[in-house]
C-alpha positions in Angstrom: 15.5 5.4 -3.0 18.5 5.2 -5.5 20.8 6.9 -3.0 19.9 4.6 -0.3 20.4 1.6 -2.4 23.7 3.0 -3.8 24.9 3.5 -0.1 23.8 0.0 1.0 25.4 -1.9 -2.0 28.7 0.2 -1.9 29.0 -0.8 1.8 28.5 -4.4 1.1 31.1 -5.0 -1.8 34.9 -4.6 -2.1 34.8 -2.9 -5.3 32.2 0.1 -4.7 33.3 2.0 -8.0 31.8 -1.0 -9.9 28.3 -0.3 -8.5 25.8 1.0 -11.0 22.0 1.7 -10.5 19.3 2.3 -13.3 16.1 3.9 -12.1 12.8 3.6 -14.1 9.6 4.9 -13.0 6.3 4.1 -14.7 2.9 5.0 -13.2 4.1 5.5 -9.8 6.0 2.2 -9.7 9.8 2.5 -9.6 12.2 -0.3 -10.7 15.7 -0.2 -9.6 18.3 -2.5 -11.3 21.4 -3.0 -9.2 24.6 -3.8 -11.2 27.9 -4.9 -9.3 31.0 -6.6 -10.2 29.9 -10.1 -11.1 32.3 -11.5 -8.7 30.7 -9.9 -5.9 26.9 -10.6 -6.7 27.0 -13.0 -3.8 27.7 -10.3 -1.3 24.8 -8.3 -2.4 22.3 -11.1 -2.6 23.6 -12.7 0.7 23.1 -16.3 2.1 19.7 -17.6 0.9 18.9 -14.0 -0.4 18.8 -12.5 3.1 20.6 -9.3 2.0 18.5 -8.9 -1.2 15.4 -9.4 0.7 16.2 -6.9 3.4 17.0 -4.3 0.8 13.8 -4.9 -0.8 11.8 -4.6 2.3 13.6 -1.3 3.3 13.0 0.0 -0.4 9.4 -0.9 -0.1 9.1 1.0 3.4 10.7 4.0 1.8 8.5 3.9 -1.4 5.4 3.5 0.8 6.3 6.8 2.5 6.4 8.4 -1.0 3.2 6.4 -2.2 5.2 4.5 -4.7 5.8 0.8 -5.3 9.2 -0.2 -5.7 10.9 -3.3 -7.3 14.6 -4.3 -7.0 16.4 -6.5 -9.6 19.9 -7.7 -9.4 20.7 -9.0 -12.8 23.2 -11.6 -13.2 26.3 -11.3 -15.7 24.2 -12.8 -18.8 21.7 -9.9 -18.7 24.2 -7.2 -17.6 24.2 -4.1 -19.9 26.9 -1.5 -20.1 
């Protein structure tokens, strides 16, 4: 799941080196936090959130195959941790 998200995110942005993903798993639930360069958050989220929604749908399908629930967060620069 993490590899898939990384692949998609790196192909959406102009600065793929800035893509970072944190994965946390608790009781069969997986939380993926996607960090990108703050100037490129719009590219990852997409118009009206379409890109983010599509990534969530695909991650849910991948998670269903592994019998896990998946959540995707794209924190803004205020919550960004390094």
